[in-house]
A tleap script that builds the chain and sets N, CA, C and O, in Angstrom:
source leaprc.protein.ff14SB
mol = sequence {
  NALA ARG VAL GLY ASP ASP TYR ILE SER LEU
  THR VAL SER SER GLN CYS TRP GLU LYS ALA
  GLU PRO THR LEU ALA VAL MET ASP PRO THR
  LYS SER ASP PRO THR SER LEU ASP LYS TRP
  ILE GLN PHE ILE ASP SER THR GLY THR THR
  ARG VAL GLY LEU GLU ARG ARG TYR ASP ILE
  CYS GLN LYS ALA ARG LYS TYR LEU PRO ARG
  ASN LEU THR ILE LEU LYS LYS THR ILE GLU
  THR ALA LYS GLU PHE MET SER ASN GLN GLU
  ILE GLY LYS LEU TRP THR ASP LEU LEU PHE
  HIE HIE PRO ASN GLN LEU GLU LEU TRP LEU
  GLU TYR ILE GLN TYR LYS GLU THR ASN LEU
  THR GLU LEU ASN PHE THR SER VAL LEU TYR
  ALA TYR ARG LYS CYS LEU SER THR LEU PHE
  GLY CPHE
}
set mol.1.N position { 133.595 105.857 140.569 }
set mol.1.CA position { 134.759 105.271 139.920 }
set mol.1.C position { 135.649 104.674 140.996 }
set mol.1.O position { 135.656 105.142 142.135 }
set mol.2.N position { 136.386 103.661 140.643 }
set mol.2.CA position { 137.240 102.989 141.615 }
set mol.2.C position { 138.700 103.180 141.224 }
set mol.2.O position { 139.091 102.928 140.084 }
set mol.3.N position { 139.493 103.627 142.180 }
set mol.3.CA position { 140.921 103.773 141.990 }
set mol.3.C position { 141.598 102.952 143.064 }
set mol.3.O position { 141.518 103.290 144.246 }
set mol.4.N position { 142.264 101.877 142.672 }
set mol.4.CA position { 142.880 100.996 143.657 }
set mol.4.C position { 141.802 100.414 144.550 }
set mol.4.O position { 140.851 99.802 144.064 }
set mol.5.N position { 141.946 100.602 145.860 }
set mol.5.CA position { 140.952 100.116 146.801 }
set mol.5.C position { 140.011 101.223 147.271 }
set mol.5.O position { 139.144 100.982 148.111 }
set mol.6.N position { 140.173 102.425 146.740 }
set mol.6.CA position { 139.351 103.551 147.163 }
set mol.6.C position { 138.273 103.831 146.121 }
set mol.6.O position { 138.478 103.609 144.928 }
set mol.7.N position { 137.133 104.318 146.580 }
set mol.7.CA position { 136.058 104.726 145.693 }
set mol.7.C position { 136.016 106.243 145.648 }
set mol.7.O position { 136.145 106.919 146.668 }
set mol.8.N position { 135.834 106.757 144.451 }
set mol.8.CA position { 135.753 108.200 144.276 }
set mol.8.C position { 134.385 108.500 143.685 }
set mol.8.O position { 133.972 107.869 142.712 }
set mol.9.N position { 133.697 109.442 144.260 }
set mol.9.CA position { 132.391 109.834 143.754 }
set mol.9.C position { 132.592 110.926 142.717 }
set mol.9.O position { 133.213 111.952 142.997 }
set mol.10.N position { 132.069 110.705 141.523 }
set mol.10.CA position { 132.191 111.687 140.456 }
set mol.10.C position { 130.845 112.381 140.266 }
set mol.10.O position { 129.841 111.733 139.973 }
set mol.11.N position { 130.833 113.682 140.433 }
set mol.11.CA position { 129.611 114.448 140.199 }
set mol.11.C position { 129.955 115.602 139.280 }
set mol.11.O position { 131.066 116.133 139.308 }
set mol.12.N position { 128.991 115.977 138.473 }
set mol.12.CA position { 129.182 117.090 137.555 }
set mol.12.C position { 128.150 118.146 137.893 }
set mol.12.O position { 126.948 117.877 137.893 }
set mol.13.N position { 128.617 119.340 138.179 }
set mol.13.CA position { 127.687 120.419 138.508 }
set mol.13.C position { 126.934 120.839 137.251 }
set mol.13.O position { 127.408 120.629 136.135 }
set mol.14.N position { 125.786 121.418 137.436 }
set mol.14.CA position { 124.989 121.838 136.281 }
set mol.14.C position { 125.718 122.918 135.479 }
set mol.14.O position { 125.595 122.960 134.255 }
set mol.15.N position { 126.477 123.795 136.153 }
set mol.15.CA position { 127.231 124.817 135.441 }
set mol.15.C position { 128.293 124.182 134.545 }
set mol.15.O position { 128.493 124.602 133.405 }
set mol.16.N position { 128.970 123.166 135.079 }
set mol.16.CA position { 130.003 122.481 134.306 }
set mol.16.C position { 129.388 121.810 133.088 }
set mol.16.O position { 129.950 121.890 131.996 }
set mol.17.N position { 128.250 121.153 133.250 }
set mol.17.CA position { 127.604 120.456 132.135 }
set mol.17.C position { 127.133 121.437 131.073 }
set mol.17.O position { 127.240 121.152 129.880 }
set mol.18.N position { 126.607 122.599 131.491 }
set mol.18.CA position { 126.153 123.606 130.529 }
set mol.18.C position { 127.316 124.112 129.686 }
set mol.18.O position { 127.135 124.424 128.509 }
set mol.19.N position { 128.503 124.196 130.273 }
set mol.19.CA position { 129.680 124.624 129.514 }
set mol.19.C position { 130.152 123.526 128.575 }
set mol.19.O position { 130.653 123.817 127.489 }
set mol.20.N position { 130.001 122.281 128.972 }
set mol.20.CA position { 130.477 121.160 128.168 }
set mol.20.C position { 129.546 120.846 127.006 }
set mol.20.O position { 130.005 120.373 125.966 }
set mol.21.N position { 128.253 121.097 127.157 }
set mol.21.CA position { 127.275 120.711 126.138 }
set mol.21.C position { 127.568 121.328 124.773 }
set mol.21.O position { 127.551 120.601 123.780 }
set mol.22.N position { 127.842 122.654 124.671 }
set mol.22.CA position { 128.165 123.195 123.347 }
set mol.22.C position { 129.427 122.563 122.750 }
set mol.22.O position { 129.521 122.383 121.535 }
set mol.23.N position { 130.390 122.228 123.606 }
set mol.23.CA position { 131.618 121.593 123.134 }
set mol.23.C position { 131.309 120.242 122.519 }
set mol.23.O position { 131.874 119.892 121.483 }
set mol.24.N position { 130.420 119.478 123.138 }
set mol.24.CA position { 130.049 118.167 122.602 }
set mol.24.C position { 129.391 118.303 121.238 }
set mol.24.O position { 129.611 117.466 120.363 }
set mol.25.N position { 128.590 119.336 121.044 }
set mol.25.CA position { 127.939 119.542 119.755 }
set mol.25.C position { 128.964 119.870 118.673 }
set mol.25.O position { 128.824 119.444 117.527 }
set mol.26.N position { 129.993 120.629 119.043 }
set mol.26.CA position { 131.035 120.983 118.090 }
set mol.26.C position { 131.872 119.766 117.722 }
set mol.26.O position { 132.410 119.691 116.617 }
set mol.27.N position { 131.984 118.817 118.636 }
set mol.27.CA position { 132.831 117.651 118.395 }
set mol.27.C position { 132.330 116.792 117.237 }
set mol.27.O position { 133.137 116.120 116.594 }
set mol.28.N position { 131.049 116.791 116.955 }
set mol.28.CA position { 130.519 116.005 115.851 }
set mol.28.C position { 129.645 116.889 114.968 }
set mol.28.O position { 128.425 116.917 115.127 }
set mol.29.N position { 130.264 117.607 114.042 }
set mol.29.CA position { 129.504 118.519 113.190 }
set mol.29.C position { 128.602 117.789 112.190 }
set mol.29.O position { 127.784 118.425 111.525 }
set mol.30.N position { 128.737 116.482 112.077 }
set mol.30.CA position { 127.961 115.728 111.091 }
set mol.30.C position { 126.552 115.406 111.562 }
set mol.30.O position { 125.726 114.961 110.765 }
set mol.31.N position { 126.259 115.619 112.838 }
set mol.31.CA position { 124.924 115.282 113.362 }
set mol.31.C position { 123.824 116.046 112.646 }
set mol.31.O position { 122.749 115.492 112.412 }
set mol.32.N position { 124.062 117.303 112.292 }
set mol.32.CA position { 123.033 118.099 111.624 }
set mol.32.C position { 122.829 117.680 110.168 }
set mol.32.O position { 121.730 117.821 109.631 }
set mol.33.N position { 123.881 117.165 109.528 }
set mol.33.CA position { 123.770 116.730 108.129 }
set mol.33.C position { 124.752 115.583 107.887 }
set mol.33.O position { 125.870 115.818 107.430 }
set mol.34.N position { 124.351 114.352 108.187 }
set mol.34.CA position { 125.281 113.224 108.082 }
set mol.34.C position { 125.683 112.841 106.661 }
set mol.34.O position { 126.548 111.983 106.482 }
set mol.35.N position { 125.080 113.452 105.656 }
set mol.35.CA position { 125.473 113.146 104.272 }
set mol.35.C position { 126.363 114.228 103.672 }
set mol.35.O position { 126.637 114.208 102.472 }
set mol.36.N position { 126.815 115.167 104.489 }
set mol.36.CA position { 127.674 116.245 104.010 }
set mol.36.C position { 129.141 115.798 103.998 }
set mol.36.O position { 129.743 115.599 105.053 }
set mol.37.N position { 129.696 115.644 102.820 }
set mol.37.CA position { 131.100 115.242 102.686 }
set mol.37.C position { 132.023 116.260 103.353 }
set mol.37.O position { 132.962 115.881 104.053 }
set mol.38.N position { 131.762 117.541 103.142 }
set mol.38.CA position { 132.619 118.586 103.721 }
set mol.38.C position { 132.667 118.505 105.244 }
set mol.38.O position { 133.727 118.681 105.845 }
set mol.39.N position { 131.522 118.239 105.866 }
set mol.39.CA position { 131.497 118.136 107.329 }
set mol.39.C position { 132.256 116.902 107.811 }
set mol.39.O position { 132.933 116.950 108.838 }
set mol.40.N position { 132.144 115.802 107.076 }
set mol.40.CA position { 132.884 114.601 107.466 }
set mol.40.C position { 134.381 114.837 107.342 }
set mol.40.O position { 135.142 114.471 108.237 }
set mol.41.N position { 134.807 115.440 106.249 }
set mol.41.CA position { 136.245 115.705 106.048 }
set mol.41.C position { 136.761 116.635 107.145 }
set mol.41.O position { 137.838 116.415 107.698 }
set mol.42.N position { 135.990 117.667 107.452 }
set mol.42.CA position { 136.373 118.588 108.530 }
set mol.42.C position { 136.493 117.837 109.853 }
set mol.42.O position { 137.443 118.049 110.606 }
set mol.43.N position { 135.540 116.969 110.133 }
set mol.43.CA position { 135.541 116.203 111.377 }
set mol.43.C position { 136.731 115.246 111.419 }
set mol.43.O position { 137.405 115.141 112.444 }
set mol.44.N position { 136.987 114.562 110.335 }
set mol.44.CA position { 138.118 113.620 110.262 }
set mol.44.C position { 139.439 114.355 110.456 }
set mol.44.O position { 140.298 113.919 111.223 }
set mol.45.N position { 139.589 115.471 109.754 }
set mol.45.CA position { 140.848 116.222 109.809 }
set mol.45.C position { 141.071 116.934 111.138 }
set mol.45.O position { 142.187 117.365 111.428 }
set mol.46.N position { 140.025 117.063 111.947 }
set mol.46.CA position { 140.162 117.778 113.223 }
set mol.46.C position { 140.725 116.893 114.336 }
set mol.46.O position { 141.018 117.390 115.424 }
set mol.47.N position { 140.881 115.593 114.082 }
set mol.47.CA position { 141.391 114.709 115.130 }
set mol.47.C position { 142.909 114.763 115.177 }
set mol.47.O position { 143.560 115.176 114.217 }
set mol.48.N position { 143.458 114.344 116.295 }
set mol.48.CA position { 144.899 114.402 116.515 }
set mol.48.C position { 145.665 113.338 115.749 }
set mol.48.O position { 145.084 112.492 115.070 }
set mol.49.N position { 146.969 113.403 115.873 }
set mol.49.CA position { 147.837 112.461 115.164 }
set mol.49.C position { 148.523 111.482 116.113 }
set mol.49.O position { 149.423 110.746 115.708 }
set mol.50.N position { 148.095 111.474 117.376 }
set mol.50.CA position { 148.606 110.462 118.301 }
set mol.50.C position { 147.934 109.135 117.979 }
set mol.50.O position { 147.028 109.080 117.148 }
set mol.51.N position { 148.368 108.089 118.621 }
set mol.51.CA position { 147.752 106.761 118.395 }
set mol.51.C position { 146.246 106.813 118.667 }
set mol.51.O position { 145.446 106.308 117.880 }
set mol.52.N position { 145.876 107.428 119.783 }
set mol.52.CA position { 144.459 107.534 120.147 }
set mol.52.C position { 143.718 108.391 119.118 }
set mol.52.O position { 142.601 108.063 118.719 }
set mol.53.N position { 144.342 109.481 118.696 }
set mol.53.CA position { 143.735 110.353 117.693 }
set mol.53.C position { 143.525 109.637 116.368 }
set mol.53.O position { 142.495 109.811 115.717 }
set mol.54.N position { 144.502 108.833 115.972 }
set mol.54.CA position { 144.386 108.081 114.718 }
set mol.54.C position { 143.304 107.010 114.810 }
set mol.54.O position { 142.569 106.779 113.850 }
set mol.55.N position { 143.209 106.361 115.963 }
set mol.55.CA position { 142.141 105.377 116.141 }
set mol.55.C position { 140.773 106.053 116.097 }
set mol.55.O position { 139.827 105.517 115.520 }
set mol.56.N position { 140.675 107.223 116.705 }
set mol.56.CA position { 139.416 107.989 116.654 }
set mol.56.C position { 139.116 108.397 115.211 }
set mol.56.O position { 137.978 108.291 114.755 }
set mol.57.N position { 140.138 108.861 114.501 }
set mol.57.CA position { 139.959 109.253 113.104 }
set mol.57.C position { 139.458 108.070 112.277 }
set mol.57.O position { 138.568 108.223 111.441 }
set mol.58.N position { 140.029 106.903 112.512 }
set mol.58.CA position { 139.602 105.698 111.801 }
set mol.58.C position { 138.137 105.376 112.117 }
set mol.58.O position { 137.367 105.029 111.222 }
set mol.59.N position { 137.760 105.492 113.386 }
set mol.59.CA position { 136.367 105.253 113.774 }
set mol.59.C position { 135.419 106.240 113.088 }
set mol.59.O position { 134.323 105.874 112.665 }
set mol.60.N position { 135.854 107.476 112.987 }
set mol.60.CA position { 135.041 108.491 112.304 }
set mol.60.C position { 134.914 108.141 110.826 }
set mol.60.O position { 133.837 108.275 110.245 }
set mol.61.N position { 136.004 107.695 110.218 }
set mol.61.CA position { 135.957 107.271 108.809 }
set mol.61.C position { 134.968 106.123 108.623 }
set mol.61.O position { 134.198 106.112 107.663 }
set mol.62.N position { 134.992 105.170 109.534 }
set mol.62.CA position { 134.071 104.031 109.455 }
set mol.62.C position { 132.620 104.517 109.570 }
set mol.62.O position { 131.739 104.032 108.860 }
set mol.63.N position { 132.384 105.465 110.458 }
set mol.63.CA position { 131.047 106.020 110.609 }
set mol.63.C position { 130.637 106.774 109.339 }
set mol.63.O position { 129.492 106.676 108.899 }
set mol.64.N position { 131.563 107.516 108.759 }
set mol.64.CA position { 131.277 108.260 107.529 }
set mol.64.C position { 130.926 107.308 106.383 }
set mol.64.O position { 130.083 107.621 105.542 }
set mol.65.N position { 131.581 106.146 106.361 }
set mol.65.CA position { 131.292 105.156 105.311 }
set mol.65.C position { 129.847 104.661 105.381 }
set mol.65.O position { 129.283 104.264 104.361 }
set mol.66.N position { 129.248 104.680 106.560 }
set mol.66.CA position { 127.849 104.264 106.689 }
set mol.66.C position { 126.915 105.254 106.003 }
set mol.66.O position { 125.905 104.861 105.420 }
set mol.67.N position { 127.257 106.545 106.073 }
set mol.67.CA position { 126.413 107.580 105.476 }
set mol.67.C position { 126.785 107.878 104.025 }
set mol.67.O position { 125.930 108.274 103.233 }
set mol.68.N position { 128.044 107.690 103.681 }
set mol.68.CA position { 128.527 107.945 102.315 }
set mol.68.C position { 129.285 106.709 101.828 }
set mol.68.O position { 130.496 106.772 101.617 }
set mol.69.N position { 128.587 105.595 101.649 }
set mol.69.CA position { 129.252 104.312 101.405 }
set mol.69.C position { 130.059 104.225 100.111 }
set mol.69.O position { 130.996 103.430 100.043 }
set mol.70.N position { 129.740 104.991 99.108 }
set mol.70.CA position { 130.440 104.893 97.831 }
set mol.70.C position { 131.399 106.061 97.583 }
set mol.70.O position { 131.993 106.170 96.510 }
set mol.71.N position { 131.542 106.922 98.574 }
set mol.71.CA position { 132.361 108.104 98.379 }
set mol.71.C position { 133.845 107.759 98.419 }
set mol.71.O position { 134.356 107.283 99.433 }
set mol.72.N position { 134.520 107.999 97.324 }
set mol.72.CA position { 135.929 107.658 97.180 }
set mol.72.C position { 136.817 108.438 98.146 }
set mol.72.O position { 137.800 107.898 98.653 }
set mol.73.N position { 136.488 109.674 98.399 }
set mol.73.CA position { 137.280 110.492 99.324 }
set mol.73.C position { 137.278 109.873 100.721 }
set mol.73.O position { 138.320 109.801 101.373 }
set mol.74.N position { 136.118 109.429 101.175 }
set mol.74.CA position { 136.011 108.803 102.496 }
set mol.74.C position { 136.765 107.476 102.506 }
set mol.74.O position { 137.449 107.155 103.478 }
set mol.75.N position { 136.640 106.709 101.432 }
set mol.75.CA position { 137.349 105.431 101.355 }
set mol.75.C position { 138.863 105.647 101.416 }
set mol.75.O position { 139.572 104.909 102.100 }
set mol.76.N position { 139.349 106.658 100.703 }
set mol.76.CA position { 140.783 106.961 100.724 }
set mol.76.C position { 141.240 107.438 102.103 }
set mol.76.O position { 142.314 107.059 102.569 }
set mol.77.N position { 140.422 108.271 102.756 }
set mol.77.CA position { 140.760 108.735 104.106 }
set mol.77.C position { 140.852 107.556 105.069 }
set mol.77.O position { 141.708 107.528 105.953 }
set mol.78.N position { 139.958 106.579 104.886 }
set mol.78.CA position { 139.963 105.399 105.741 }
set mol.78.C position { 141.284 104.652 105.591 }
set mol.78.O position { 141.908 104.284 106.587 }
set mol.79.N position { 141.711 104.426 104.356 }
set mol.79.CA position { 142.967 103.720 104.084 }
set mol.79.C position { 144.162 104.527 104.591 }
set mol.79.O position { 145.048 103.980 105.248 }
set mol.80.N position { 144.186 105.820 104.289 }
set mol.80.CA position { 145.301 106.669 104.733 }
set mol.80.C position { 145.455 106.624 106.248 }
set mol.80.O position { 146.570 106.542 106.762 }
set mol.81.N position { 144.349 106.678 106.951 }
set mol.81.CA position { 144.378 106.640 108.408 }
set mol.81.C position { 144.852 105.286 108.899 }
set mol.81.O position { 145.674 105.206 109.812 }
set mol.82.N position { 144.343 104.226 108.302 }
set mol.82.CA position { 144.733 102.873 108.706 }
set mol.82.C position { 146.235 102.658 108.546 }
set mol.82.O position { 146.859 102.004 109.382 }
set mol.83.N position { 146.811 103.193 107.495 }
set mol.83.CA position { 148.250 103.036 107.246 }
set mol.83.C position { 149.099 103.645 108.361 }
set mol.83.O position { 150.242 103.239 108.568 }
set mol.84.N position { 148.541 104.612 109.071 }
set mol.84.CA position { 149.284 105.306 110.117 }
set mol.84.C position { 149.469 104.477 111.393 }
set mol.84.O position { 150.425 104.701 112.137 }
set mol.85.N position { 148.566 103.524 111.656 }
set mol.85.CA position { 148.678 102.825 112.935 }
set mol.85.C position { 148.391 101.325 112.872 }
set mol.85.O position { 148.626 100.626 113.858 }
set mol.86.N position { 147.899 100.817 111.767 }
set mol.86.CA position { 147.555 99.396 111.689 }
set mol.86.C position { 148.719 98.576 111.139 }
set mol.86.O position { 149.620 99.104 110.486 }
set mol.87.N position { 148.680 97.290 111.417 }
set mol.87.CA position { 149.691 96.378 110.879 }
set mol.87.C position { 149.385 96.109 109.407 }
set mol.87.O position { 148.278 96.370 108.937 }
set mol.88.N position { 150.374 95.587 108.688 }
set mol.88.CA position { 150.167 95.256 107.272 }
set mol.88.C position { 149.047 94.236 107.093 }
set mol.88.O position { 148.292 94.297 106.123 }
set mol.89.N position { 148.947 93.308 108.024 }
set mol.89.CA position { 147.891 92.293 107.946 }
set mol.89.C position { 146.503 92.941 108.078 }
set mol.89.O position { 145.582 92.589 107.341 }
set mol.90.N position { 146.356 93.880 109.009 }
set mol.90.CA position { 145.082 94.564 109.187 }
set mol.90.C position { 144.743 95.429 107.977 }
set mol.90.O position { 143.587 95.500 107.559 }
set mol.91.N position { 145.754 96.081 107.419 }
set mol.91.CA position { 145.531 96.901 106.226 }
set mol.91.C position { 145.115 96.017 105.049 }
set mol.91.O position { 144.238 96.388 104.269 }
set mol.92.N position { 145.741 94.861 104.926 }
set mol.92.CA position { 145.360 93.915 103.878 }
set mol.92.C position { 143.904 93.486 104.004 }
set mol.92.O position { 143.195 93.388 103.003 }
set mol.93.N position { 143.458 93.231 105.229 }
set mol.93.CA position { 142.051 92.862 105.454 }
set mol.93.C position { 141.123 94.024 105.104 }
set mol.93.O position { 140.045 93.824 104.544 }
set mol.94.N position { 141.557 95.241 105.442 }
set mol.94.CA position { 140.751 96.412 105.107 }
set mol.94.C position { 140.626 96.557 103.598 }
set mol.94.O position { 139.534 96.810 103.087 }
set mol.95.N position { 141.742 96.399 102.873 }
set mol.95.CA position { 141.696 96.456 101.413 }
set mol.95.C position { 140.752 95.396 100.856 }
set mol.95.O position { 139.961 95.678 99.957 }
set mol.96.N position { 140.831 94.187 101.384 }
set mol.96.CA position { 139.952 93.105 100.928 }
set mol.96.C position { 138.489 93.494 101.136 }
set mol.96.O position { 137.652 93.293 100.256 }
set mol.97.N position { 138.194 94.048 102.302 }
set mol.97.CA position { 136.830 94.473 102.605 }
set mol.97.C position { 136.369 95.578 101.656 }
set mol.97.O position { 135.271 95.512 101.104 }
set mol.98.N position { 137.211 96.589 101.470 }
set mol.98.CA position { 136.836 97.711 100.604 }
set mol.98.C position { 136.609 97.259 99.159 }
set mol.98.O position { 135.635 97.658 98.521 }
set mol.99.N position { 137.508 96.434 98.658 }
set mol.99.CA position { 137.375 95.992 97.266 }
set mol.99.C position { 136.204 95.020 97.085 }
set mol.99.O position { 135.606 94.966 96.010 }
set mol.100.N position { 135.878 94.261 98.123 }
set mol.100.CA position { 134.730 93.368 98.060 }
set mol.100.C position { 133.430 94.174 97.980 }
set mol.100.O position { 132.527 93.839 97.214 }
set mol.101.N position { 133.350 95.245 98.784 }
set mol.101.CA position { 132.139 96.057 98.817 }
set mol.101.C position { 132.063 97.085 97.692 }
set mol.101.O position { 130.987 97.604 97.398 }
set mol.102.N position { 133.190 97.379 97.067 }
set mol.102.CA position { 133.235 98.376 95.986 }
set mol.102.C position { 134.035 97.839 94.796 }
set mol.102.O position { 135.040 98.436 94.411 }
set mol.103.N position { 133.604 96.727 94.214 }
set mol.103.CA position { 134.416 96.078 93.170 }
set mol.103.C position { 134.523 96.862 91.874 }
set mol.103.O position { 135.441 96.615 91.092 }
set mol.104.N position { 133.632 97.780 91.622 }
set mol.104.CA position { 133.653 98.511 90.354 }
set mol.104.C position { 134.275 99.900 90.455 }
set mol.104.O position { 134.151 100.698 89.526 }
set mol.105.N position { 134.931 100.196 91.555 }
set mol.105.CA position { 135.580 101.497 91.750 }
set mol.105.C position { 137.004 101.435 91.184 }
set mol.105.O position { 137.930 100.989 91.861 }
set mol.106.N position { 137.166 101.884 89.946 }
set mol.106.CA position { 138.470 101.851 89.291 }
set mol.106.C position { 139.535 102.584 90.102 }
set mol.106.O position { 140.647 102.083 90.269 }
set mol.107.N position { 139.195 103.770 90.604 }
set mol.107.CA position { 140.177 104.553 91.366 }
set mol.107.C position { 140.619 103.827 92.634 }
set mol.107.O position { 141.772 103.943 93.051 }
set mol.108.N position { 139.710 103.086 93.240 }
set mol.108.CA position { 140.059 102.313 94.427 }
set mol.108.C position { 141.025 101.188 94.062 }
set mol.108.O position { 141.974 100.914 94.796 }
set mol.109.N position { 140.780 100.542 92.931 }
set mol.109.CA position { 141.697 99.491 92.455 }
set mol.109.C position { 143.080 100.071 92.175 }
set mol.109.O position { 144.093 99.454 92.501 }
set mol.110.N position { 143.120 101.254 91.571 }
set mol.110.CA position { 144.411 101.886 91.281 }
set mol.110.C position { 145.165 102.200 92.576 }
set mol.110.O position { 146.381 102.026 92.644 }
set mol.111.N position { 144.446 102.660 93.597 }
set mol.111.CA position { 145.066 102.905 94.908 }
set mol.111.C position { 145.606 101.600 95.495 }
set mol.111.O position { 146.698 101.568 96.062 }
set mol.112.N position { 144.828 100.530 95.351 }
set mol.112.CA position { 145.238 99.227 95.879 }
set mol.112.C position { 146.503 98.728 95.176 }
set mol.112.O position { 147.428 98.238 95.825 }
set mol.113.N position { 146.538 98.853 93.874 }
set mol.113.CA position { 147.722 98.414 93.120 }
set mol.113.C position { 148.937 99.238 93.519 }
set mol.113.O position { 150.034 98.702 93.676 }
set mol.114.N position { 148.741 100.536 93.681 }
set mol.114.CA position { 149.855 101.385 94.123 }
set mol.114.C position { 150.328 100.951 95.510 }
set mol.114.O position { 151.530 100.914 95.773 }
set mol.115.N position { 149.393 100.626 96.391 }
set mol.115.CA position { 149.753 100.134 97.722 }
set mol.115.C position { 150.579 98.859 97.602 }
set mol.115.O position { 151.608 98.725 98.264 }
set mol.116.N position { 150.141 97.925 96.765 }
set mol.116.CA position { 150.864 96.655 96.599 }
set mol.116.C position { 152.276 96.889 96.040 }
set mol.116.O position { 153.225 96.213 96.434 }
set mol.117.N position { 152.401 97.848 95.125 }
set mol.117.CA position { 153.698 98.135 94.507 }
set mol.117.C position { 154.663 98.869 95.435 }
set mol.117.O position { 155.879 98.775 95.269 }
set mol.118.N position { 154.126 99.596 96.404 }
set mol.118.CA position { 154.995 100.418 97.262 }
set mol.118.C position { 155.125 99.892 98.681 }
set mol.118.O position { 155.893 100.448 99.467 }
set mol.119.N position { 154.410 98.855 99.028 }
set mol.119.CA position { 154.503 98.279 100.363 }
set mol.119.C position { 155.751 97.394 100.420 }
set mol.119.O position { 155.698 96.209 100.093 }
set mol.120.N position { 156.849 97.974 100.831 }
set mol.120.CA position { 158.145 97.301 100.758 }
set mol.120.C position { 158.258 96.077 101.662 }
set mol.120.O position { 159.047 95.176 101.377 }
set mol.121.N position { 157.487 96.028 102.741 }
set mol.121.CA position { 157.592 94.877 103.635 }
set mol.121.C position { 156.959 93.618 103.046 }
set mol.121.O position { 157.314 92.505 103.434 }
set mol.122.N position { 156.030 93.788 102.118 }
set mol.122.CA position { 155.374 92.634 101.508 }
set mol.122.C position { 155.521 92.614 99.990 }
set mol.122.O position { 154.803 91.891 99.300 }
set mol.123.N position { 156.444 93.399 99.481 }
set mol.123.CA position { 156.595 93.521 98.037 }
set mol.123.C position { 157.178 92.254 97.424 }
set mol.123.O position { 158.265 91.810 97.795 }
set mol.124.N position { 156.446 91.689 96.492 }
set mol.124.CA position { 156.980 90.618 95.662 }
set mol.124.C position { 156.218 90.604 94.351 }
set mol.124.O position { 155.069 91.039 94.282 }
set mol.125.N position { 156.846 90.116 93.344 }
set mol.125.CA position { 156.295 90.140 91.994 }
set mol.125.C position { 154.956 89.427 91.929 }
set mol.125.O position { 154.027 89.916 91.287 }
set mol.126.N position { 154.843 88.295 92.575 }
set mol.126.CA position { 153.624 87.488 92.516 }
set mol.126.C position { 152.421 88.238 93.087 }
set mol.126.O position { 151.337 88.205 92.504 }
set mol.127.N position { 152.605 88.912 94.222 }
set mol.127.CA position { 151.467 89.617 94.830 }
set mol.127.C position { 151.036 90.809 93.979 }
set mol.127.O position { 149.844 91.096 93.878 }
set mol.128.N position { 151.992 91.504 93.368 }
set mol.128.CA position { 151.651 92.632 92.498 }
set mol.128.C position { 150.944 92.121 91.239 }
set mol.128.O position { 149.944 92.694 90.807 }
set mol.129.N position { 151.457 91.064 90.669 }
set mol.129.CA position { 150.821 90.467 89.489 }
set mol.129.C position { 149.407 90.005 89.812 }
set mol.129.O position { 148.490 90.197 89.013 }
set mol.130.N position { 149.228 89.397 90.984 }
set mol.130.CA position { 147.899 88.950 91.407 }
set mol.130.C position { 146.951 90.149 91.539 }
set mol.130.O position { 145.784 90.056 91.161 }
set mol.131.N position { 147.441 91.265 92.069 }
set mol.131.CA position { 146.611 92.471 92.221 }
set mol.131.C position { 146.149 92.974 90.863 }
set mol.131.O position { 144.977 93.310 90.692 }
set mol.132.N position { 147.069 93.030 89.883 }
set mol.132.CA position { 146.694 93.447 88.528 }
set mol.132.C position { 145.677 92.474 87.928 }
set mol.132.O position { 144.686 92.895 87.331 }
set mol.133.N position { 145.922 91.198 88.085 }
set mol.133.CA position { 145.030 90.181 87.523 }
set mol.133.C position { 143.642 90.281 88.146 }
set mol.133.O position { 142.635 90.224 87.440 }
set mol.134.N position { 143.590 90.430 89.461 }
set mol.134.CA position { 142.313 90.539 90.169 }
set mol.134.C position { 141.560 91.792 89.733 }
set mol.134.O position { 140.344 91.760 89.544 }
set mol.135.N position { 142.283 92.885 89.577 }
set mol.135.CA position { 141.686 94.143 89.132 }
set mol.135.C position { 141.074 93.987 87.738 }
set mol.135.O position { 139.915 94.341 87.522 }
set mol.136.N position { 141.843 93.464 86.811 }
set mol.136.CA position { 141.359 93.315 85.431 }
set mol.136.C position { 140.189 92.342 85.341 }
set mol.136.O position { 139.230 92.592 84.611 }
set mol.137.N position { 140.259 91.250 86.066 }
set mol.137.CA position { 139.164 90.272 86.008 }
set mol.137.C position { 137.901 90.818 86.648 }
set mol.137.O position { 136.800 90.524 86.183 }
set mol.138.N position { 138.035 91.598 87.695 }
set mol.138.CA position { 136.861 92.171 88.356 }
set mol.138.C position { 136.225 93.271 87.517 }
set mol.138.O position { 135.008 93.307 87.340 }
set mol.139.N position { 137.057 94.158 87.009 }
set mol.139.CA position { 136.517 95.307 86.273 }
set mol.139.C position { 136.115 94.987 84.832 }
set mol.139.O position { 135.125 95.518 84.327 }
set mol.140.N position { 136.884 94.119 84.174 }
set mol.140.CA position { 136.658 93.903 82.750 }
set mol.140.C position { 136.399 92.456 82.360 }
set mol.140.O position { 136.180 92.161 81.185 }
set mol.141.N position { 136.421 91.566 83.318 }
set mol.141.CA position { 136.126 90.161 83.035 }
set mol.141.C position { 137.239 89.425 82.322 }
set mol.141.O position { 136.984 88.389 81.707 }
set mol.142.N position { 138.471 89.924 82.381 }
set mol.142.CA position { 139.616 89.232 81.735 }
set mol.142.C position { 140.044 88.065 82.560 }
set mol.142.O position { 140.983 87.360 82.191 }
savepdb mol mol.pdb
quit
């Protein structure tokens, strides 16, 4: 590794690695059963609440979506986590992505409408009306 103009040699003793290996296995409990919702929720909830922790939590949610793509709990965790550190524009793109990939999830649409109604920085009648219209046309063909 390089620090400034100096080079530092990083070596890990075998004793140190043997102690770290079980810790690494505990860090991702989903490896043994990647379709276990309980293990994903436990893994997601075990991350910190700092900016780095929230970004890690979001990454874990994205990984969980690959194994449990239609699971509403994972989708909600993804949105909840994103709200903690992402900009409104990024959250809007995430909602667009989720609703595009899961257009028939009524509960997801209800969450989206609630988000549109309570997002005070972007709240306006037209956007809320558009959300209701989009929901009804997608789910029921109105």
